[in-house]
C-alpha positions as CSV (number, residue, x, y, z in Angstrom):
1,V,33.5,-66.0,-2.4
2,K,36.2,-66.3,-4.9
3,E,40.0,-65.9,-5.1
4,V,40.7,-66.1,-1.3
5,S,44.2,-67.2,-0.3
6,S,44.9,-69.1,2.9
7,G,46.1,-67.7,6.1
8,T,45.6,-64.1,7.2
9,E,43.8,-62.9,4.1
10,A,41.2,-65.6,4.4
11,D,40.8,-64.9,8.1
12,T,40.4,-61.2,7.4
13,L,37.9,-61.8,4.6
14,T,35.9,-64.2,6.7
15,R,35.6,-61.7,9.6
16,F,34.8,-58.9,7.1
17,L,32.0,-60.9,5.4
18,Q,30.4,-61.9,8.7
19,L,29.5,-58.2,9.3
20,P,25.8,-57.4,8.6
21,I,26.8,-55.6,5.4
22,S,27.8,-58.8,3.6
23,D,24.5,-59.2,1.9
24,L,24.9,-55.8,0.3
25,L,28.4,-56.6,-0.9
26,L,27.3,-59.9,-2.5
27,N,24.0,-58.7,-4.0
28,T,24.6,-55.4,-5.8
29,N,24.9,-54.4,-9.4
30,D,27.8,-52.1,-8.5
31,G,31.5,-53.1,-8.5
32,I,32.9,-53.6,-5.0
33,F,36.5,-53.7,-3.8
34,L,37.3,-54.5,-0.1
35,T,40.5,-53.4,1.4
36,D,41.7,-54.5,4.9
37,D,43.1,-52.4,7.7
38,Q,46.6,-52.4,5.9
39,D,45.0,-51.1,2.7
40,K,45.5,-54.3,0.8
41,L,42.8,-55.4,-1.7
42,I,41.3,-58.6,-0.2
43,W,38.2,-59.1,-2.3
44,V,36.3,-58.0,-5.4
45,N,32.8,-59.0,-6.3
46,D,31.6,-60.8,-9.4
47,V,30.6,-57.5,-11.0
48,M,34.3,-56.4,-10.9
49,L,35.6,-59.8,-12.0
50,G,33.3,-59.7,-15.0
51,S,34.0,-56.1,-15.9
52,E,35.5,-55.5,-19.3
53,S,36.2,-51.9,-18.3
54,L,39.1,-52.9,-16.1
55,G,40.6,-55.5,-18.3
56,P,40.6,-59.3,-18.3
57,E,43.4,-59.5,-15.8
58,V,41.6,-57.7,-12.9
59,R,42.3,-60.8,-10.8
60,V,46.0,-59.9,-10.7
61,I,45.3,-57.0,-8.2
62,L,43.8,-59.3,-5.6
63,N,45.8,-59.4,-2.3
64,R,47.9,-56.5,-3.5
65,P,48.5,-53.2,-1.7
66,V,46.4,-50.3,-2.9
67,S,49.5,-48.6,-4.3
68,E,49.9,-51.6,-6.8
69,V,46.2,-51.6,-7.5
70,L,46.5,-47.9,-8.4
71,Q,49.3,-48.7,-10.8
72,Y,47.1,-51.3,-12.5
73,L,44.0,-49.0,-12.7
74,Q,45.9,-45.9,-14.0
75,E,45.9,-47.3,-17.6
76,F,42.1,-47.3,-17.6
77,V,41.3,-43.8,-16.3
78,V,41.3,-40.6,-18.3
79,Y,43.1,-38.5,-15.5
80,P,45.4,-41.0,-13.7
81,H,47.1,-38.2,-11.7
82,L,43.9,-36.9,-10.3
83,F,42.6,-40.4,-9.7
84,T,45.7,-41.3,-7.8
85,R,45.6,-38.1,-5.8
86,R,42.0,-38.8,-4.8
87,V,42.6,-42.4,-3.7
88,K,45.7,-41.4,-1.6
89,S,43.6,-38.7,0.0
90,L,40.9,-41.2,0.9
91,L,43.4,-43.6,2.4
92,K,44.9,-40.9,4.5
93,E,41.7,-39.3,5.8
94,R,39.6,-42.5,6.2
95,K,36.4,-40.5,5.9
96,F,33.2,-41.4,4.0
97,F,33.3,-40.1,0.4
98,F,30.6,-40.4,-2.2
99,G,30.1,-39.6,-5.9
100,E,33.5,-38.9,-7.4
101,L,33.0,-39.3,-11.1
102,I,35.9,-41.1,-12.7
103,P,35.9,-41.0,-16.5
104,L,37.5,-44.2,-18.1
105,R,39.3,-44.3,-21.4
106,N,36.5,-46.5,-22.9
107,E,34.0,-43.6,-22.4
108,I,32.4,-45.2,-19.3
109,N,31.9,-42.9,-16.3
110,I,32.3,-44.6,-12.9
111,G,31.1,-43.1,-9.6
112,L,33.5,-43.8,-6.8
113,D,32.3,-44.2,-3.2
114,Y,34.7,-44.9,-0.3
115,I,33.2,-46.3,2.9
116,P,35.7,-46.8,5.7
117,V,34.6,-49.5,8.1
118,F,35.2,-49.1,11.8
119,H,34.3,-51.8,14.3
120,K,34.4,-51.0,18.0
121,G,36.5,-47.9,17.3
122,K,39.1,-49.7,15.3
123,F,39.6,-49.2,11.5
124,F,38.7,-52.6,9.9
125,G,39.1,-51.8,6.2
126,A,37.1,-50.1,3.5
127,I,34.4,-50.7,0.9
128,W,35.1,-49.1,-2.4
129,Q,31.9,-49.0,-4.5
130,L,32.1,-48.3,-8.3
131,T,28.9,-47.4,-10.0
132,D,28.5,-47.2,-13.7
133,C,27.1,-43.7,-14.2
134,T,27.5,-43.6,-18.0
135,H,23.8,-43.7,-18.9
136,R,22.9,-41.1,-16.3
137,S,25.7,-38.8,-17.5
138,K,24.7,-39.1,-21.1
139,E,21.0,-38.5,-20.3
140,I,21.9,-35.4,-18.3
141,I,23.9,-34.1,-21.3
142,R,21.2,-34.9,-23.8
143,V,18.5,-33.2,-21.7
144,S,20.8,-30.2,-21.1
145,H,20.9,-29.4,-24.8
146,H,17.1,-29.0,-24.8
147,A,16.6,-27.3,-21.5
148,D,16.3,-23.7,-20.6
149,G,18.8,-22.2,-18.2
150,S,22.5,-23.0,-17.4
151,F,24.0,-26.4,-17.1
152,P,24.4,-26.1,-13.3
153,E,20.7,-25.1,-13.0
154,M,19.8,-28.2,-15.1
155,L,21.9,-30.4,-12.9
156,D,20.1,-29.1,-9.8
157,K,16.8,-30.1,-11.4
158,F,18.1,-33.7,-11.5
159,H,19.4,-33.4,-7.9
160,V,22.8,-34.2,-9.1
161,S,25.7,-33.7,-6.7
162,Y,28.8,-32.5,-8.3
163,C,31.9,-30.4,-7.8
164,E,34.0,-28.6,-10.3
165,I,37.7,-29.6,-10.1
166,D,40.5,-27.8,-11.9
167,A,43.5,-29.4,-13.6
168,D,45.5,-29.4,-10.4
169,G,42.8,-31.3,-8.5
170,D,41.6,-28.3,-6.5
171,I,37.8,-27.9,-5.9
172,G,36.5,-24.7,-7.5
173,Y,32.8,-25.1,-6.9
174,V,30.4,-27.6,-5.2
175,S,26.7,-27.9,-5.9
176,R,24.2,-27.7,-3.1
177,Y,23.3,-31.4,-3.5
178,F,27.0,-32.3,-3.2
179,C,27.0,-30.5,0.1
180,K,23.7,-32.1,1.1
181,Y,24.8,-35.7,0.3
182,T,28.4,-35.5,1.6
183,G,28.1,-33.2,4.6
184,Y,30.8,-30.9,3.2
185,H,30.2,-27.1,3.0
186,E,30.6,-24.8,0.1
187,D,33.3,-22.8,1.9
């Protein structure tokens, strides 16, 4: 575990990593952010520390409130307003959320998953998982140019969960797999 300050942050991080999920957090190819019950970034894994997609100064966001983390990350995302709106919504609702595709300015597509952690009924913090979906996205687009049928039909063949979002951030359509994986309904 790197970049832990003393005092409350260290105690919070220690308690967090003693949960059974710690093996997953330490042994994944995905980027992981951990935030505490006050929505402060308390830890990032080595994947995030070594990521060129988020700049060499990614360490500066450690032990910062999510509002400051958002300010830092906005320069890397294609649609900063929509990204900020989504993150604020996740913080407010504290519900599981999977599969938001975040296009970065360097043409990498990141899948955002938000996993709130509750322990004995108390909100403990959250796991933010960032998955590089660039290869999968490019493959889907490549295959779609050679496939019969519409683009949504082709995505269904890959069991891709997706939702169409307009420029204001409102959901216009969700796929059946989006509903299946998230528990949301088309209406």
